[in-house]
C-alpha positions as CSV (number, residue, x, y, z in Angstrom):
1,M,0.0,0.0,0.0
2,H,1.3,3.4,-0.8
3,L,0.7,6.6,1.1
4,Q,2.0,10.1,0.4
5,L,1.6,13.4,2.3
6,R,3.0,16.7,1.3
7,T,3.7,19.7,3.7
8,P,5.0,23.0,2.5
9,V,7.4,24.7,4.9
10,Y,9.4,28.0,4.7
11,Q,13.0,26.7,5.2
12,Q,15.4,25.5,2.5
13,P,15.9,21.7,1.9
14,L,19.3,21.6,3.6
15,Q,18.0,23.4,6.7
16,V,15.0,21.1,6.9
17,F,17.2,18.0,6.5
18,M,19.5,19.1,9.3
19,G,16.4,19.6,11.5
20,F,15.5,15.9,11.4
21,T,16.9,15.4,14.9
22,R,16.1,13.2,17.9
23,D,14.0,16.1,19.3
24,L,11.9,16.5,16.2
25,F,11.4,12.7,16.0
26,L,10.0,12.8,19.6
27,R,7.7,15.7,18.8
28,L,6.4,13.9,15.7
29,A,5.1,11.0,17.7
30,P,1.3,11.0,17.8
31,P,-0.5,10.6,21.1
32,F,-1.6,7.0,20.3
33,P,0.0,4.6,20.4
34,T,2.4,5.8,23.1
35,M,5.9,5.6,21.8
36,R,9.1,5.1,23.8
37,L,12.3,6.0,21.9
38,L,15.0,3.4,22.6
39,R,17.6,4.5,20.0
40,F,18.1,7.3,17.5
41,D,21.3,7.5,15.6
42,G,20.4,10.0,13.0
43,C,19.4,10.2,9.3
44,T,22.4,8.9,7.4
45,P,23.0,5.5,5.9
46,G,23.6,2.9,8.6
47,D,21.9,4.8,11.3
48,R,19.2,3.0,13.3
49,V,16.0,4.1,15.0
50,E,14.4,1.8,17.6
51,I,11.1,2.4,19.3
52,E,8.7,0.6,21.5
53,L,5.0,1.1,20.9
54,L,2.8,0.8,24.0
55,V,-0.8,-0.2,23.5
56,G,-2.3,-0.9,26.9
57,P,-0.2,-3.6,28.4
58,A,1.1,-4.8,25.1
59,R,4.5,-3.7,23.8
60,F,5.7,-3.8,20.2
61,R,9.2,-3.2,19.0
62,W,9.9,-1.3,15.7
63,T,13.5,-1.0,14.4
64,S,14.3,0.9,11.2
65,L,17.5,1.3,9.3
66,I,18.5,4.3,7.3
67,T,19.4,2.8,4.0
68,E,19.9,5.9,1.8
69,A,20.3,9.6,2.1
70,G,21.5,12.4,-0.2
71,Q,20.9,15.4,-2.3
72,L,19.3,15.4,-5.7
73,P,20.5,17.7,-8.6
74,D,17.7,20.2,-8.0
75,G,18.8,20.7,-4.4
76,S,16.2,18.5,-2.8
77,M,17.3,16.3,0.0
78,Y,16.1,12.8,1.1
79,F,16.6,9.9,3.4
80,I,15.0,6.5,3.5
81,D,14.2,4.3,6.5
82,E,13.3,0.7,6.0
83,G,11.7,-1.5,8.7
84,Q,14.0,-4.3,10.1
85,E,11.8,-5.4,13.0
86,L,8.1,-4.4,12.7
87,P,5.1,-4.7,14.9
88,R,2.3,-6.9,13.7
89,P,0.5,-6.7,11.4
90,L,3.2,-5.0,9.4
91,R,5.5,-7.1,7.2
92,Y,7.1,-4.4,5.1
93,W,7.9,-0.7,5.7
94,R,9.8,1.8,3.5
95,H,9.6,5.5,4.3
96,R,11.2,8.0,1.9
97,H,11.5,11.4,3.5
98,L,11.9,13.8,0.6
99,I,12.5,17.5,1.1
100,E,11.8,19.1,-2.2
101,H,13.0,22.6,-3.2
102,N,9.9,24.8,-3.5
103,P,10.9,28.1,-5.3
104,V,7.3,29.3,-5.3
105,R,7.2,29.7,-1.5
106,S,10.9,30.2,-1.1
107,G,11.1,27.0,1.0
108,S,10.6,23.3,0.8
109,I,7.9,20.7,0.6
110,I,8.3,17.8,3.0
111,V,7.1,14.6,1.4
112,D,6.3,11.6,3.5
113,D,6.3,8.8,0.9
114,I,5.4,5.5,2.6
115,T,5.0,2.0,1.3
116,Y,3.8,-0.7,3.7
117,R,2.4,-4.2,3.5
118,T,0.7,-6.6,5.9
119,S,-0.3,-10.2,5.3
120,S,-3.3,-9.2,3.1
121,R,-4.4,-6.5,0.7
122,L,-7.7,-6.2,2.7
123,L,-5.8,-5.5,5.9
124,D,-3.6,-3.0,4.1
125,L,-6.7,-1.1,3.1
126,L,-8.3,-1.4,6.6
127,I,-5.3,0.2,8.3
128,Y,-4.8,2.9,5.6
129,P,-6.9,5.5,7.5
130,L,-4.9,4.9,10.7
131,M,-1.6,5.2,8.8
132,W,-2.8,8.4,7.1
133,A,-3.8,9.9,10.4
134,Q,-0.5,9.1,12.0
135,F,1.4,11.0,9.3
136,A,-1.2,13.9,8.9
137,Y,-0.5,14.5,12.6
138,R,3.0,15.6,11.6
139,K,1.9,18.5,9.3
140,P,1.4,21.2,11.9
141,I,4.5,20.1,13.7
142,Y,6.6,20.4,10.5
143,R,5.1,23.9,9.8
144,R,5.9,25.2,13.3
145,T,9.4,23.6,13.3
146,F,10.3,24.9,9.9
147,A,8.7,28.3,10.0
148,R,10.5,31.4,8.7
149,L,13.9,32.0,10.2
């Protein structure tokens, strides 16, 4: 299943890329499920992010590996995290964080480009609204964080 959200912000791609820190990661966590950050190395290839999701008494581990990062010829920046250990029902996770140059607004567009899979297409469709909501939650946080300098 594919999901993509776009958020215009006022800072340039390199500034936005440098702003993807541990602090921002914690602020992007939605209120449910509760998240506990176990490890955050950064956003360059080889870095790991490990979290624990708390749903009532249940705990679910999620580990992602940053597999790619870089700058595109137009000045856009990106990094990709891929799930290594995923909570059920997820079986596959790839999140491309693209920070496009936006000359119209003298800033950037943060693109959350996500591909995920569970054990069935029906389940993929059923959890789509939840996935969309989890990432739509980030939009005002991105806007506040990357407001004008």
